[in-house]
RODO-2510 file (C-alpha; in nm, 4 decimals, decimal comma):
residues 115
     n   res          X          Y          Z
     1     m     5,7387     8,1694    -6,3007
     2     s     5,9893     7,7776    -6,2081
     3     q     6,1402     7,7590    -5,8818
     4     l     6,4828     7,6696    -5,8405
     5     f     6,3551     7,3445    -5,5747
     6     t     6,5226     7,0094    -5,4139
     7     t     6,2749     6,7442    -5,3528
     8     s     6,4962     6,6927    -5,0086
     9     g     6,5152     6,2931    -5,0573
    10     s     6,1353     6,2454    -5,1292
    11     q     5,9237     6,0003    -5,3557
    12     t     5,6141     6,1280    -5,5581
    13     y     5,2980     6,0771    -5,4900
    14     a     4,9668     6,0612    -5,7666
    15     v     4,6435     6,2195    -5,5711
    16     a     4,2779     6,1346    -5,7607
    17     a     4,1304     6,3400    -5,7112
    18     n     3,7266     6,3429    -5,7983
    19     a     3,3715     6,4298    -5,6647
    20     t     3,4600     6,2585    -5,3940
    21     s     3,7178     6,3083    -5,1123
    22     g     4,0166     6,0143    -5,1212
    23     t     4,3130     6,1116    -4,9329
    24     t     4,6856     5,9375    -4,9701
    25     q     4,9785     5,9025    -4,6973
    26     v     5,2474     6,0641    -4,8131
    27     t     5,5634     6,0442    -4,6307
    28     v     5,7865     6,3330    -4,5553
    29     p     6,1208     6,3634    -4,4749
    30     n     6,1220     6,6870    -4,2463
    31     a     6,0888     6,8343    -4,5499
    32     g     5,7904     7,1288    -4,5013
    33     q     5,7618     7,2641    -4,8138
    34     f     5,5491     7,0710    -5,0910
    35     m     5,5041     7,0739    -5,4495
    36     i     5,1758     7,0224    -5,6082
    37     d     5,0997     6,9551    -6,0044
    38     n     4,7179     6,9411    -6,0719
    39     t     4,7556     6,7937    -6,4701
    40     g     4,4083     6,7545    -6,4666
    41     n     4,1566     6,9881    -6,6825
    42     v     3,9534     7,1151    -6,4062
    43     p     3,9984     7,2705    -6,0707
    44     v     4,1072     7,0974    -5,7579
    45     f     4,0600     7,1750    -5,4612
    46     i     4,3612     7,0290    -5,2397
    47     g     4,3332     6,9275    -4,7669
    48     h     4,6019     6,8556    -4,6460
    49     g     4,6799     6,7913    -4,3151
    50     a     4,8966     6,5207    -4,0155
    51     n     4,6553     6,3248    -4,0357
    52     t     4,2993     6,1447    -4,2084
    53     a     4,0411     6,3275    -4,0819
    54     t     4,2485     6,6631    -4,0863
    55     a     4,3272     6,6365    -4,4441
    56     n     3,9517     6,5349    -4,5452
    57     a     3,9103     6,7909    -4,8563
    58     v     3,6365     6,9551    -4,8338
    59     i     3,5095     7,2357    -5,1287
    60     p     3,4041     7,5187    -4,9790
    61     t     2,9987     7,7058    -4,9888
    62     t     2,8735     7,9877    -4,9056
    63     g     2,8400     8,0111    -4,5361
    64     s     3,1258     7,6759    -4,4817
    65     p     3,4588     7,8071    -4,5300
    66     t     3,6899     7,4010    -4,5297
    67     h     4,0921     7,3845    -4,4741
    68     g     4,2267     7,3603    -4,7887
    69     f     4,2724     7,5865    -5,1529
    70     w     4,2463     7,5054    -5,4860
    71     v     4,5151     7,4408    -5,7367
    72     e     4,3638     7,5447    -6,0906
    73     p     4,3790     7,3359    -6,3914
    74     n     4,7734     7,2103    -6,5321
    75     q     4,9131     7,4423    -6,2490
    76     t     5,1935     7,3894    -6,0153
    77     k     5,1446     7,5073    -5,6374
    78     w     5,4424     7,5325    -5,3874
    79     y     5,3152     7,5741    -4,9744
    80     s     5,4156     7,4912    -4,6807
    81     t     5,3115     7,3347    -4,3784
    82     n     5,3813     7,2812    -3,9985
    83     q     5,6199     7,0070    -3,9775
    84     a     5,5398     6,9326    -3,6315
    85     y     5,2314     6,8094    -3,4395
    86     n     5,1503     6,9273    -3,0449
    87     n     5,5752     6,9922    -3,0767
    88     t     5,6579     6,6170    -3,2029
    89     p     5,8372     6,6093    -3,5085
    90     f     5,6776     6,3921    -3,7556
    91     d     5,6732     6,2950    -4,1438
    92     t     5,3922     6,1254    -4,2205
    93     w     5,1448     6,3665    -4,4272
    94     y     4,7642     6,3384    -4,5470
    95     v     4,6847     6,5034    -4,8539
    96     s     4,2692     6,5065    -5,0875
    97     g     4,2011     6,6064    -5,3588
    98     i     3,8419     6,6897    -5,4865
    99     t     3,6270     6,8642    -5,8145
   100     a     3,3378     7,0144    -5,8156
   101     a     3,2902     6,8043    -6,1712
   102     g     3,5635     6,5596    -6,3979
   103     t     3,9237     6,3981    -6,2495
   104     a     4,2224     6,5006    -6,2282
   105     t     4,5721     6,3523    -6,0548
   106     i     4,7823     6,5483    -5,7848
   107     y     5,0892     6,4815    -5,8064
   108     v     5,2409     6,5513    -5,5235
   109     t     5,6382     6,5792    -5,4086
   110     a     5,8156     6,7100    -5,0488
   111     c     6,0097     7,0233    -5,1356
   112     t     6,2674     7,2833    -5,0312
   113     t     6,2222     7,6190    -5,2937
   114     y     6,4586     7,8465    -5,3175
   115     p     6,4054     8,2151    -5,4444
***
């Protein structure tokens, strides 16, 4: 199923995902929403946040939940995020990806979706 969206004047960023988490800084001009494409053949666990520490992707295990979500292989997901930190708007967001095995490239684009 496809959705209509605008890219809110932002660029698309590539995030390399492998067995170790790597964080990429993403400029988001007041978008608050992101489109994420997993172009790899393995699932990727995505971490995100207002700084590199909160964005660090760690695969959850039994009894150890972590912040983030999965993107299945060759899938696209949209998600929303709080666009303020301590009530101060910001235009930088951090995204990281990690895989249990293999590698993938995640493409992140700030956008606004329409129903």
